N, CA, C, O and the ligand as a Tripos MOL2 file, in Angstrom:
@<TRIPOS>MOLECULE
protein
  293   291    74     0     0
PROTEIN
NO_CHARGES

@<TRIPOS>ATOM
      1 N         122.2390  101.5490   95.0770 N.3       1 MET1
      2 CA        122.3160  101.7680   96.5060 C.3       1 MET1
      3 C         123.6400  102.4030   96.8660 C.2       1 MET1
      4 O         124.5870  102.3690   96.0800 O.2       1 MET1
      5 N         123.7070  102.9680   98.0220 N.am      2 THR2
      6 CA        124.6990  104.0120   98.1890 C.3       2 THR2
      7 C         125.7530  103.7980   99.2610 C.2       2 THR2
      8 O         126.7050  104.5750   99.3230 O.2       2 THR2
      9 N         125.6330  102.7820  100.1100 N.am      3 CYS3
     10 CA        126.6410  102.6410  101.1530 C.3       3 CYS3
     11 C         126.8870  101.1540  101.4080 C.2       3 CYS3
     12 O         126.1060  100.3210  100.9490 O.2       3 CYS3
     13 N         127.9530  100.8040  102.1300 N.am      4 PRO4
     14 CA        128.2620   99.3840  102.3670 C.3       4 PRO4
     15 C         127.1160   98.6230  103.0290 C.2       4 PRO4
     16 O         126.8660   97.4640  102.6990 O.2       4 PRO4
     17 N         126.4230   99.2680  103.9580 N.am      5 ALA5
     18 CA        125.3030   98.6020  104.6320 C.3       5 ALA5
     19 C         124.2120   98.2570  103.6250 C.2       5 ALA5
     20 O         123.6040   97.1900  103.7030 O.2       5 ALA5
     21 N         123.9680   99.1570  102.6840 N.am      6 CYS6
     22 CA        122.9430   98.9010  101.6640 C.3       6 CYS6
     23 C         123.4060   97.8100  100.6980 C.2       6 CYS6
     24 O         122.6100   96.9810  100.2570 O.2       6 CYS6
     25 N         124.6680   97.8200  100.3840 N.am      7 THR7
     26 CA        125.1950   96.7810   99.5000 C.3       7 THR7
     27 C         125.0260   95.4180  100.1470 C.2       7 THR7
     28 O         124.6340   94.4570   99.4840 O.2       7 THR7
     29 N         125.3190   95.3300  101.4370 N.am      8 ALA8
     30 CA        125.1320   94.0730  102.1560 C.3       8 ALA8
     31 C         123.6650   93.6960  102.1800 C.2       8 ALA8
     32 O         123.3200   92.5220  102.0420 O.2       8 ALA8
     33 N         122.8090   94.6720  102.3540 N.am      9 ALA9
     34 CA        121.3780   94.4070  102.4440 C.3       9 ALA9
     35 C         120.7980   93.9760  101.0960 C.2       9 ALA9
     36 O         119.7380   93.3510  101.0410 O.2       9 ALA9
     37 N         121.4890   94.3090  100.0220 N.am     10 GLU10
     38 CA        121.0540   93.8160   98.7200 C.3      10 GLU10
     39 C         121.0080   92.2870   98.7390 C.2      10 GLU10
     40 O         120.1120   91.6740   98.1590 O.2      10 GLU10
     41 N         121.9720   91.6910   99.4040 N.am     11 ARG11
     42 CA        122.0230   90.2250   99.4910 C.3      11 ARG11
     43 C         121.1260   89.7140  100.5950 C.2      11 ARG11
     44 O         120.5030   88.6610  100.4620 O.2      11 ARG11
     45 N         121.0600   90.4610  101.6900 N.am     12 ASN12
     46 CA        120.2270   90.0490  102.8140 C.3      12 ASN12
     47 C         119.4350   91.2480  103.3110 C.2      12 ASN12
     48 O         119.8960   91.9870  104.1810 O.2      12 ASN12
     49 N         118.2470   91.4400  102.7590 N.am     13 PRO13
     50 CA        117.4550   92.6300  103.0880 C.3      13 PRO13
     51 C         117.0960   92.7300  104.5600 C.2      13 PRO13
     52 O         116.7000   93.7950  105.0330 O.2      13 PRO13
     53 N         117.2320   91.6320  105.2860 N.am     14 ARG14
     54 CA        116.9130   91.6820  106.7160 C.3      14 ARG14
     55 C         118.1090   92.0960  107.5580 C.2      14 ARG14
     56 O         117.9920   92.2250  108.7770 O.2      14 ARG14
     57 N         119.2620   92.3050  106.9250 N.am     15 ALA15
     58 CA        120.4200   92.7590  107.6710 C.3      15 ALA15
     59 C         120.0590   94.0550  108.3850 C.2      15 ALA15
     60 O         119.5910   95.0070  107.7600 O.2      15 ALA15
     61 N         120.2770   94.0880  109.6980 N.am     16 ASP16
     62 CA        119.8580   95.2930  110.4090 C.3      16 ASP16
     63 C         121.0450   96.2080  110.6570 C.2      16 ASP16
     64 O         121.3570   96.5620  111.7940 O.2      16 ASP16
     65 N         121.6860   96.5760  109.5840 N.am     17 GLU17
     66 CA        122.7780   97.5370  109.6420 C.3      17 GLU17
     67 C         122.3420   98.7760  108.8940 C.2      17 GLU17
     68 O         121.9350   98.7030  107.7340 O.2      17 GLU17
     69 N         122.4280   99.9040  109.5550 N.am     18 PHE18
     70 CA        121.9660  101.1280  108.9210 C.3      18 PHE18
     71 C         123.0080  102.2200  109.1120 C.2      18 PHE18
     72 O         123.4440  102.4830  110.2320 O.2      18 PHE18
     73 N         123.3960  102.8420  108.0330 N.am     19 ALA19
     74 CA        124.3940  103.9040  108.1050 C.3      19 ALA19
     75 C         123.7100  105.2410  108.3560 C.2      19 ALA19
     76 O         122.6580  105.5390  107.7930 O.2      19 ALA19
     77 N         124.3310  106.0290  109.2090 N.am     20 ASN20
     78 CA        123.8040  107.3670  109.4670 C.3      20 ASN20
     79 C         123.8410  108.2120  108.2060 C.2      20 ASN20
     80 O         124.8210  108.2070  107.4610 O.2      20 ASN20
     81 N         122.7630  108.9300  107.9880 N.am     21 GLY21
     82 CA        122.7630  109.8810  106.8990 C.3      21 GLY21
     83 C         122.5970  109.2700  105.5240 C.2      21 GLY21
     84 O         122.7110  109.9690  104.5160 O.2      21 GLY21
     85 N         122.3280  107.9700  105.4670 N.am     22 CYS22
     86 CA        122.1210  107.3260  104.1760 C.3      22 CYS22
     87 C         120.6200  107.2490  103.9050 C.2      22 CYS22
     88 O         119.8780  106.5990  104.6410 O.2      22 CYS22
     89 N         120.1950  107.9030  102.8650 N.am     23 LEU23
     90 CA        118.7660  107.9500  102.5460 C.3      23 LEU23
     91 C         118.2220  106.5480  102.3150 C.2      23 LEU23
     92 O         117.1230  106.2070  102.7520 O.2      23 LEU23
     93 N         119.0110  105.7510  101.6220 N.am     24 SER24
     94 CA        118.5700  104.3980  101.3140 C.3      24 SER24
     95 C         118.4470  103.5550  102.5860 C.2      24 SER24
     96 O         117.5470  102.7230  102.7000 O.2      24 SER24
     97 N         119.3590  103.7750  103.5430 N.am     25 CYS25
     98 CA        119.2660  103.0600  104.8230 C.3      25 CYS25
     99 C         118.0080  103.4800  105.5830 C.2      25 CYS25
    100 O         117.3230  102.6440  106.1720 O.2      25 CYS25
    101 N         117.7140  104.7680  105.5660 N.am     26 GLN26
    102 CA        116.5140  105.2320  106.2510 C.3      26 GLN26
    103 C         115.2770  104.6010  105.6220 C.2      26 GLN26
    104 O         114.3500  104.1810  106.3140 O.2      26 GLN26
    105 N         115.2860  104.5460  104.3040 N.am     27 ALA27
    106 CA        114.1670  103.9400  103.5960 C.3      27 ALA27
    107 C         114.0790  102.4580  103.9290 C.2      27 ALA27
    108 O         112.9870  101.9170  104.1040 O.2      27 ALA27
    109 N         115.2310  101.8050  104.0140 N.am     28 ARG28
    110 CA        115.2580  100.3770  104.3260 C.3      28 ARG28
    111 C         114.7300  100.1240  105.7270 C.2      28 ARG28
    112 O         113.9980   99.1610  105.9560 O.2      28 ARG28
    113 N         115.1010  100.9920  106.6690 N.am     29 ALA29
    114 CA        114.6050  100.8400  108.0350 C.3      29 ALA29
    115 C         113.0760  100.9110  108.0420 C.2      29 ALA29
    116 O         112.4200  100.1580  108.7610 O.2      29 ALA29
    117 N         112.5240  101.8020  107.2550 N.am     30 MET30
    118 CA        111.0620  101.9120  107.1960 C.3      30 MET30
    119 C         110.4580  100.6510  106.5820 C.2      30 MET30
    120 O         109.4350  100.1490  107.0490 O.2      30 MET30
    121 N         111.0980  100.1510  105.5410 N.am     31 ALA31
    122 CA        110.5710   98.9600  104.8730 C.3      31 ALA31
    123 C         110.6160   97.7610  105.8040 C.2      31 ALA31
    124 O         109.6560   96.9960  105.8920 O.2      31 ALA31
    125 N         111.7530   97.5970  106.5080 N.am     32 VAL32
    126 CA        111.9180   96.4330  107.3800 C.3      32 VAL32
    127 C         110.9190   96.4680  108.5310 C.2      32 VAL32
    128 O         110.4180   95.4250  108.9500 O.2      32 VAL32
    129 N         110.6270   97.6610  109.0450 N.am     33 THR33
    130 CA        109.6780   97.7660  110.1520 C.3      33 THR33
    131 C         108.2490   97.8960  109.6570 C.2      33 THR33
    132 O         107.3310   98.0900  110.4530 O.2      33 THR33
    133 N         108.0500   97.7880  108.3310 N.am     34 ARG34
    134 CA        106.7350   97.9110  107.7060 C.3      34 ARG34
    135 C         106.0440   99.2150  108.0930 C.2      34 ARG34
    136 O         104.8480   99.2490  108.3820 O.2      34 ARG34
    137 N         106.8250  100.2720  108.0890 N.am     35 ALA35
    138 CA        106.2600  101.5890  108.3830 C.3      35 ALA35
    139 C         105.2210  101.9800  107.3390 C.2      35 ALA35
    140 O         104.3950  102.8640  107.5680 O.2      35 ALA35
    141 N         105.2750  101.3050  106.1840 N.am     36 ASP36
    142 CA        104.2920  101.6210  105.1440 C.3      36 ASP36
    143 C         102.8820  101.2420  105.5680 C.2      36 ASP36
    144 O         101.9060  101.7090  104.9820 O.2      36 ASP36
    145 N         102.7750  100.3830  106.6040 N.am     37 LEU37
    146 CA        101.4560   99.9680  107.0780 C.3      37 LEU37
    147 C         100.8660  100.9500  108.0820 C.2      37 LEU37
    148 O          99.6920  100.8580  108.4400 O.2      37 LEU37
    149 N         101.6970  101.8950  108.5330 N.am     38 LEU38
    150 CA        101.2020  102.8860  109.4790 C.3      38 LEU38
    151 C         100.1200  103.7310  108.8230 C.2      38 LEU38
    152 O         100.1760  104.0510  107.6360 O.2      38 LEU38
    153 N          99.1430  104.0770  109.6350 N.am     39 GLU39
    154 CA         98.1010  104.9520  109.1110 C.3      39 GLU39
    155 C          98.7240  106.2840  108.6960 C.2      39 GLU39
    156 O          98.3130  106.9110  107.7200 O.2      39 GLU39
    157 N          99.7290  106.6920  109.4690 N.am     40 ASP40
    158 CA        100.3620  107.9820  109.2010 C.3      40 ASP40
    159 C         101.6870  107.8130  108.4580 C.2      40 ASP40
    160 O         102.6470  108.5440  108.7050 O.2      40 ASP40
    161 N         101.7280  106.8490  107.5510 N.am     41 TYR41
    162 CA        102.9770  106.6300  106.8100 C.3      41 TYR41
    163 C         103.4300  107.8910  106.0790 C.2      41 TYR41
    164 O         104.6040  108.2590  106.1220 O.2      41 TYR41
    165 N         102.4910  108.5410  105.4140 N.am     42 GLN42
    166 CA        102.8390  109.7630  104.6760 C.3      42 GLN42
    167 C         103.5160  110.7780  105.5850 C.2      42 GLN42
    168 O         104.5450  111.3600  105.2430 O.2      42 GLN42
    169 N         102.9090  110.9770  106.7540 N.am     43 GLY43
    170 CA        103.4610  111.9410  107.7000 C.3      43 GLY43
    171 C         104.8200  111.4980  108.2120 C.2      43 GLY43
    172 O         105.7490  112.3000  108.2980 O.2      43 GLY43
    173 N         104.9360  110.2130  108.5550 N.am     44 ALA44
    174 CA        106.1970  109.6870  109.0610 C.3      44 ALA44
    175 C         107.2950  109.8260  108.0100 C.2      44 ALA44
    176 O         108.4150  110.2340  108.3160 O.2      44 ALA44
    177 N         106.9570  109.4830  106.7680 N.am     45 ALA45
    178 CA        107.9470  109.5610  105.7040 C.3      45 ALA45
    179 C         108.3430  111.0100  105.4480 C.2      45 ALA45
    180 O         109.5010  111.3120  105.1580 O.2      45 ALA45
    181 N         107.3650  111.8950  105.5610 N.am     46 GLN46
    182 CA        107.6740  113.3000  105.3330 C.3      46 GLN46
    183 C         108.5880  113.8510  106.4210 C.2      46 GLN46
    184 O         109.4980  114.6320  106.1430 O.2      46 GLN46
    185 N         108.3350  113.4370  107.6680 N.am     47 ARG47
    186 CA        109.1990  113.8860  108.7520 C.3      47 ARG47
    187 C         110.5980  113.3190  108.5830 C.2      47 ARG47
    188 O         111.5860  114.0100  108.8330 O.2      47 ARG47
    189 N         110.6860  112.0590  108.1580 N.am     48 LEU48
    190 CA        111.9800  111.4010  108.0350 C.3      48 LEU48
    191 C         112.7700  111.9370  106.8450 C.2      48 LEU48
    192 O         113.9580  112.2380  106.9610 O.2      48 LEU48
    193 N         112.1110  112.0480  105.7220 N.am     49 PHE49
    194 CA        112.8350  112.3770  104.4910 C.3      49 PHE49
    195 C         112.8350  113.8690  104.1770 C.2      49 PHE49
    196 O         113.6660  114.3390  103.4000 O.2      49 PHE49
    197 N         111.9110  114.6150  104.7730 N.am     50 GLY50
    198 CA        111.8650  116.0480  104.4980 C.3      50 GLY50
    199 C         111.6860  116.3310  103.0230 C.2      50 GLY50
    200 O         110.7820  115.7960  102.3820 O.2      50 GLY50
    201 N         112.5550  117.1770  102.4860 N.am     51 ASP51
    202 CA        112.3820  117.5590  101.0750 C.3      51 ASP51
    203 C         112.8240  116.4510  100.1230 C.2      51 ASP51
    204 O         112.6940  116.5810   98.9050 O.2      51 ASP51
    205 N         113.3470  115.3590  100.6870 N.am     52 LYS52
    206 CA        113.6830  114.2100   99.8430 C.3      52 LYS52
    207 C         112.5890  113.1530   99.8940 C.2      52 LYS52
    208 O         112.8280  111.9720   99.6420 O.2      52 LYS52
    209 N         111.3920  113.6010  100.2230 N.am     53 PHE53
    210 CA        110.3020  112.6580  100.4240 C.3      53 PHE53
    211 C         110.0780  111.7520   99.2180 C.2      53 PHE53
    212 O         109.9460  110.5370   99.3660 O.2      53 PHE53
    213 N         110.0370  112.3410   98.0330 N.am     54 LYS54
    214 CA        109.7510  111.5410   96.8360 C.3      54 LYS54
    215 C         110.8140  110.4820   96.6060 C.2      54 LYS54
    216 O         110.5220  109.3180   96.3330 O.2      54 LYS54
    217 N         112.0540  110.9260   96.7250 N.am     55 GLU55
    218 CA        113.1910  110.0280   96.5490 C.3      55 GLU55
    219 C         113.1520  108.9180   97.6060 C.2      55 GLU55
    220 O         113.3180  107.7370   97.3020 O.2      55 GLU55
    221 N         112.9270  109.3380   98.8580 N.am     56 GLY56
    222 CA        112.8900  108.3800   99.9450 C.3      56 GLY56
    223 C         111.7560  107.3840   99.7800 C.2      56 GLY56
    224 O         111.9290  106.1850   99.9960 O.2      56 GLY56
    225 N         110.6040  107.8920   99.3980 N.am     57 HIS57
    226 CA        109.4490  107.0170   99.2340 C.3      57 HIS57
    227 C         109.7040  105.9880   98.1250 C.2      57 HIS57
    228 O         109.3090  104.8290   98.2480 O.2      57 HIS57
    229 N         110.3580  106.4110   97.0560 N.am     58 ALA58
    230 CA        110.6900  105.4760   95.9800 C.3      58 ALA58
    231 C         111.6120  104.3760   96.5070 C.2      58 ALA58
    232 O         111.4690  103.2100   96.1400 O.2      58 ALA58
    233 N         112.5580  104.7550   97.3690 N.am     59 LEU59
    234 CA        113.4750  103.7680   97.9380 C.3      59 LEU59
    235 C         112.7450  102.8190   98.8830 C.2      59 LEU59
    236 O         113.0210  101.6190   98.9030 O.2      59 LEU59
    237 N         111.8080  103.3620   99.6710 N.am     60 VAL60
    238 CA        111.0260  102.4970  100.5640 C.3      60 VAL60
    239 C         110.3270  101.4180   99.7360 C.2      60 VAL60
    240 O         110.3130  100.2460  100.1110 O.2      60 VAL60
    241 N         109.7540  101.8240   98.6150 N.am     61 LYS61
    242 CA        109.0420  100.8450   97.7830 C.3      61 LYS61
    243 C         110.0010   99.7910   97.2350 C.2      61 LYS61
    244 O         109.6730   98.6050   97.1880 O.2      61 LYS61
    245 N         111.1800  100.2300   96.8250 N.am     62 GLN62
    246 CA        112.1790   99.2750   96.3240 C.3      62 GLN62
    247 C         112.5600   98.2690   97.4020 C.2      62 GLN62
    248 O         112.6020   97.0630   97.1590 O.2      62 GLN62
    249 N         112.8390   98.7870   98.6060 N.am     63 TRP63
    250 CA        113.2420   97.8890   99.6860 C.3      63 TRP63
    251 C         112.1020   96.9890  100.1080 C.2      63 TRP63
    252 O         112.3230   95.8220  100.4310 O.2      63 TRP63
    253 N         110.8800   97.5120  100.1120 N.am     64 LEU64
    254 CA        109.7230   96.6900  100.4700 C.3      64 LEU64
    255 C         109.6330   95.4790   99.5560 C.2      64 LEU64
    256 O         109.3790   94.3630  100.0080 O.2      64 LEU64
    257 N         109.8440   95.7110   98.2700 N.am     65 ALA65
    258 CA        109.7670   94.6050   97.3180 C.3      65 ALA65
    259 C         110.8080   93.5490   97.6670 C.2      65 ALA65
    260 O         110.5260   92.3520   97.6130 O.2      65 ALA65
    261 N         112.0070   93.9900   98.0230 N.am     66 LYS66
    262 CA        113.0670   93.0340   98.3670 C.3      66 LYS66
    263 C         112.7620   92.3200   99.6810 C.2      66 LYS66
    264 O         112.9300   91.1070   99.7980 O.2      66 LYS66
    265 N         112.3060   93.1020  100.6740 N.am     67 VAL67
    266 CA        112.0060   92.5060  101.9780 C.3      67 VAL67
    267 C         110.9030   91.4630  101.8450 C.2      67 VAL67
    268 O         110.9580   90.4060  102.4750 O.2      67 VAL67
    269 N         109.9050   91.7650  101.0250 N.am     68 LYS68
    270 CA        108.7900   90.8290  100.8720 C.3      68 LYS68
    271 C         109.2390   89.5310  100.2080 C.2      68 LYS68
    272 O         108.7240   88.4560  100.5140 O.2      68 LYS68
    273 N         110.2040   89.6410   99.2980 N.am     69 GLN69
    274 CA        110.7260   88.4390   98.6470 C.3      69 GLN69
    275 C         111.3510   87.4900   99.6640 C.2      69 GLN69
    276 O         111.2850   86.2690   99.5250 O.2      69 GLN69
    277 N         111.9570   88.0820  100.6830 N.am     70 ARG70
    278 CA        112.6800   87.2660  101.6640 C.3      70 ARG70
    279 C         111.9440   87.2140  103.0060 C.2      70 ARG70
    280 O         112.5480   86.9240  104.0380 O.2      70 ARG70
    281 N         110.6650   87.4890  102.9870 N.am     71 ARG71
    282 CA        109.9430   87.6280  104.2450 C.3      71 ARG71
    283 C         110.0360   86.3530  105.0880 C.2      71 ARG71
    284 O         110.0870   85.2430  104.5580 O.2      71 ARG71
    285 N         110.0560   86.5340  106.3910 N.am     72 PHE72
    286 CA        110.0110   85.3980  107.3080 C.3      72 PHE72
    287 C         108.6840   84.6830  107.1500 C.2      72 PHE72
    288 O         107.6630   85.3210  106.8960 O.2      72 PHE72
    289 N         108.6870   83.3920  107.2950 N.am     73 THR73
    290 CA        107.4200   82.6840  107.2030 C.3      73 THR73
    291 C         107.0160   82.1480  108.5630 C.2      73 THR73
    292 O         105.9670   81.5160  108.6910 O.2      73 THR73
    293 ZN        122.7290  102.8280  103.1400 Zn       74 ZN74
@<TRIPOS>BOND
     1     1     2 1
     2     2     3 1
     3     3     4 2
     4     3     5 am
     5     5     6 1
     6     6     7 1
     7     7     8 2
     8     7     9 am
     9     9    10 1
    10    10    11 1
    11    11    12 2
    12    11    13 am
    13    13    14 1
    14    14    15 1
    15    15    16 2
    16    15    17 am
    17    17    18 1
    18    18    19 1
    19    19    20 2
    20    19    21 am
    21    21    22 1
    22    22    23 1
    23    23    24 2
    24    23    25 am
    25    25    26 1
    26    26    27 1
    27    27    28 2
    28    27    29 am
    29    29    30 1
    30    30    31 1
    31    31    32 2
    32    31    33 am
    33    33    34 1
    34    34    35 1
    35    35    36 2
    36    35    37 am
    37    37    38 1
    38    38    39 1
    39    39    40 2
    40    39    41 am
    41    41    42 1
    42    42    43 1
    43    43    44 2
    44    43    45 am
    45    45    46 1
    46    46    47 1
    47    47    48 2
    48    47    49 am
    49    49    50 1
    50    50    51 1
    51    51    52 2
    52    51    53 am
    53    53    54 1
    54    54    55 1
    55    55    56 2
    56    55    57 am
    57    57    58 1
    58    58    59 1
    59    59    60 2
    60    59    61 am
    61    61    62 1
    62    62    63 1
    63    63    64 2
    64    63    65 am
    65    65    66 1
    66    66    67 1
    67    67    68 2
    68    67    69 am
    69    69    70 1
    70    70    71 1
    71    71    72 2
    72    71    73 am
    73    73    74 1
    74    74    75 1
    75    75    76 2
    76    75    77 am
    77    77    78 1
    78    78    79 1
    79    79    80 2
    80    79    81 am
    81    81    82 1
    82    82    83 1
    83    83    84 2
    84    83    85 am
    85    85    86 1
    86    86    87 1
    87    87    88 2
    88    87    89 am
    89    89    90 1
    90    90    91 1
    91    91    92 2
    92    91    93 am
    93    93    94 1
    94    94    95 1
    95    95    96 2
    96    95    97 am
    97    97    98 1
    98    98    99 1
    99    99   100 2
   100    99   101 am
   101   101   102 1
   102   102   103 1
   103   103   104 2
   104   103   105 am
   105   105   106 1
   106   106   107 1
   107   107   108 2
   108   107   109 am
   109   109   110 1
   110   110   111 1
   111   111   112 2
   112   111   113 am
   113   113   114 1
   114   114   115 1
   115   115   116 2
   116   115   117 am
   117   117   118 1
   118   118   119 1
   119   119   120 2
   120   119   121 am
   121   121   122 1
   122   122   123 1
   123   123   124 2
   124   123   125 am
   125   125   126 1
   126   126   127 1
   127   127   128 2
   128   127   129 am
   129   129   130 1
   130   130   131 1
   131   131   132 2
   132   131   133 am
   133   133   134 1
   134   134   135 1
   135   135   136 2
   136   135   137 am
   137   137   138 1
   138   138   139 1
   139   139   140 2
   140   139   141 am
   141   141   142 1
   142   142   143 1
   143   143   144 2
   144   143   145 am
   145   145   146 1
   146   146   147 1
   147   147   148 2
   148   147   149 am
   149   149   150 1
   150   150   151 1
   151   151   152 2
   152   151   153 am
   153   153   154 1
   154   154   155 1
   155   155   156 2
   156   155   157 am
   157   157   158 1
   158   158   159 1
   159   159   160 2
   160   159   161 am
   161   161   162 1
   162   162   163 1
   163   163   164 2
   164   163   165 am
   165   165   166 1
   166   166   167 1
   167   167   168 2
   168   167   169 am
   169   169   170 1
   170   170   171 1
   171   171   172 2
   172   171   173 am
   173   173   174 1
   174   174   175 1
   175   175   176 2
   176   175   177 am
   177   177   178 1
   178   178   179 1
   179   179   180 2
   180   179   181 am
   181   181   182 1
   182   182   183 1
   183   183   184 2
   184   183   185 am
   185   185   186 1
   186   186   187 1
   187   187   188 2
   188   187   189 am
   189   189   190 1
   190   190   191 1
   191   191   192 2
   192   191   193 am
   193   193   194 1
   194   194   195 1
   195   195   196 2
   196   195   197 am
   197   197   198 1
   198   198   199 1
   199   199   200 2
   200   199   201 am
   201   201   202 1
   202   202   203 1
   203   203   204 2
   204   203   205 am
   205   205   206 1
   206   206   207 1
   207   207   208 2
   208   207   209 am
   209   209   210 1
   210   210   211 1
   211   211   212 2
   212   211   213 am
   213   213   214 1
   214   214   215 1
   215   215   216 2
   216   215   217 am
   217   217   218 1
   218   218   219 1
   219   219   220 2
   220   219   221 am
   221   221   222 1
   222   222   223 1
   223   223   224 2
   224   223   225 am
   225   225   226 1
   226   226   227 1
   227   227   228 2
   228   227   229 am
   229   229   230 1
   230   230   231 1
   231   231   232 2
   232   231   233 am
   233   233   234 1
   234   234   235 1
   235   235   236 2
   236   235   237 am
   237   237   238 1
   238   238   239 1
   239   239   240 2
   240   239   241 am
   241   241   242 1
   242   242   243 1
   243   243   244 2
   244   243   245 am
   245   245   246 1
   246   246   247 1
   247   247   248 2
   248   247   249 am
   249   249   250 1
   250   250   251 1
   251   251   252 2
   252   251   253 am
   253   253   254 1
   254   254   255 1
   255   255   256 2
   256   255   257 am
   257   257   258 1
   258   258   259 1
   259   259   260 2
   260   259   261 am
   261   261   262 1
   262   262   263 1
   263   263   264 2
   264   263   265 am
   265   265   266 1
   266   266   267 1
   267   267   268 2
   268   267   269 am
   269   269   270 1
   270   270   271 1
   271   271   272 2
   272   271   273 am
   273   273   274 1
   274   274   275 1
   275   275   276 2
   276   275   277 am
   277   277   278 1
   278   278   279 1
   279   279   280 2
   280   279   281 am
   281   281   282 1
   282   282   283 1
   283   283   284 2
   284   283   285 am
   285   285   286 1
   286   286   287 1
   287   287   288 2
   288   287   289 am
   289   289   290 1
   290   290   291 1
   291   291   292 2
@<TRIPOS>SUBSTRUCTURE
     1 MET1         2 RESIDUE 1 A MET
     2 THR2         6 RESIDUE 1 A THR
     3 CYS3        10 RESIDUE 1 A CYS
     4 PRO4        14 RESIDUE 1 A PRO
     5 ALA5        18 RESIDUE 1 A ALA
     6 CYS6        22 RESIDUE 1 A CYS
     7 THR7        26 RESIDUE 1 A THR
     8 ALA8        30 RESIDUE 1 A ALA
     9 ALA9        34 RESIDUE 1 A ALA
    10 GLU10       38 RESIDUE 1 A GLU
    11 ARG11       42 RESIDUE 1 A ARG
    12 ASN12       46 RESIDUE 1 A ASN
    13 PRO13       50 RESIDUE 1 A PRO
    14 ARG14       54 RESIDUE 1 A ARG
    15 ALA15       58 RESIDUE 1 A ALA
    16 ASP16       62 RESIDUE 1 A ASP
    17 GLU17       66 RESIDUE 1 A GLU
    18 PHE18       70 RESIDUE 1 A PHE
    19 ALA19       74 RESIDUE 1 A ALA
    20 ASN20       78 RESIDUE 1 A ASN
    21 GLY21       82 RESIDUE 1 A GLY
    22 CYS22       86 RESIDUE 1 A CYS
    23 LEU23       90 RESIDUE 1 A LEU
    24 SER24       94 RESIDUE 1 A SER
    25 CYS25       98 RESIDUE 1 A CYS
    26 GLN26      102 RESIDUE 1 A GLN
    27 ALA27      106 RESIDUE 1 A ALA
    28 ARG28      110 RESIDUE 1 A ARG
    29 ALA29      114 RESIDUE 1 A ALA
    30 MET30      118 RESIDUE 1 A MET
    31 ALA31      122 RESIDUE 1 A ALA
    32 VAL32      126 RESIDUE 1 A VAL
    33 THR33      130 RESIDUE 1 A THR
    34 ARG34      134 RESIDUE 1 A ARG
    35 ALA35      138 RESIDUE 1 A ALA
    36 ASP36      142 RESIDUE 1 A ASP
    37 LEU37      146 RESIDUE 1 A LEU
    38 LEU38      150 RESIDUE 1 A LEU
    39 GLU39      154 RESIDUE 1 A GLU
    40 ASP40      158 RESIDUE 1 A ASP
    41 TYR41      162 RESIDUE 1 A TYR
    42 GLN42      166 RESIDUE 1 A GLN
    43 GLY43      170 RESIDUE 1 A GLY
    44 ALA44      174 RESIDUE 1 A ALA
    45 ALA45      178 RESIDUE 1 A ALA
    46 GLN46      182 RESIDUE 1 A GLN
    47 ARG47      186 RESIDUE 1 A ARG
    48 LEU48      190 RESIDUE 1 A LEU
    49 PHE49      194 RESIDUE 1 A PHE
    50 GLY50      198 RESIDUE 1 A GLY
    51 ASP51      202 RESIDUE 1 A ASP
    52 LYS52      206 RESIDUE 1 A LYS
    53 PHE53      210 RESIDUE 1 A PHE
    54 LYS54      214 RESIDUE 1 A LYS
    55 GLU55      218 RESIDUE 1 A GLU
    56 GLY56      222 RESIDUE 1 A GLY
    57 HIS57      226 RESIDUE 1 A HIS
    58 ALA58      230 RESIDUE 1 A ALA
    59 LEU59      234 RESIDUE 1 A LEU
    60 VAL60      238 RESIDUE 1 A VAL
    61 LYS61      242 RESIDUE 1 A LYS
    62 GLN62      246 RESIDUE 1 A GLN
    63 TRP63      250 RESIDUE 1 A TRP
    64 LEU64      254 RESIDUE 1 A LEU
    65 ALA65      258 RESIDUE 1 A ALA
    66 LYS66      262 RESIDUE 1 A LYS
    67 VAL67      266 RESIDUE 1 A VAL
    68 LYS68      270 RESIDUE 1 A LYS
    69 GLN69      274 RESIDUE 1 A GLN
    70 ARG70      278 RESIDUE 1 A ARG
    71 ARG71      282 RESIDUE 1 A ARG
    72 PHE72      286 RESIDUE 1 A PHE
    73 THR73      290 RESIDUE 1 A THR
    74 ZN74       293 GROUP 0 **** ****
């Protein structure tokens, strides 16, 4: 992970701190808001990540796994 906000989120994936311009933060924001459940997730991710779609999507999956581990009950 690439920035202080992401490092903090490694310990607490629900931390709602997001750094501007950080791909991993953008991916984390999508994971936390469960954007993956959107019918138009592909489109949303493509608009958000642009030509970094593959990289971003991989990060979304990583963060989703972490968020699910700590999900609210
Ligand atoms: Zn970040």
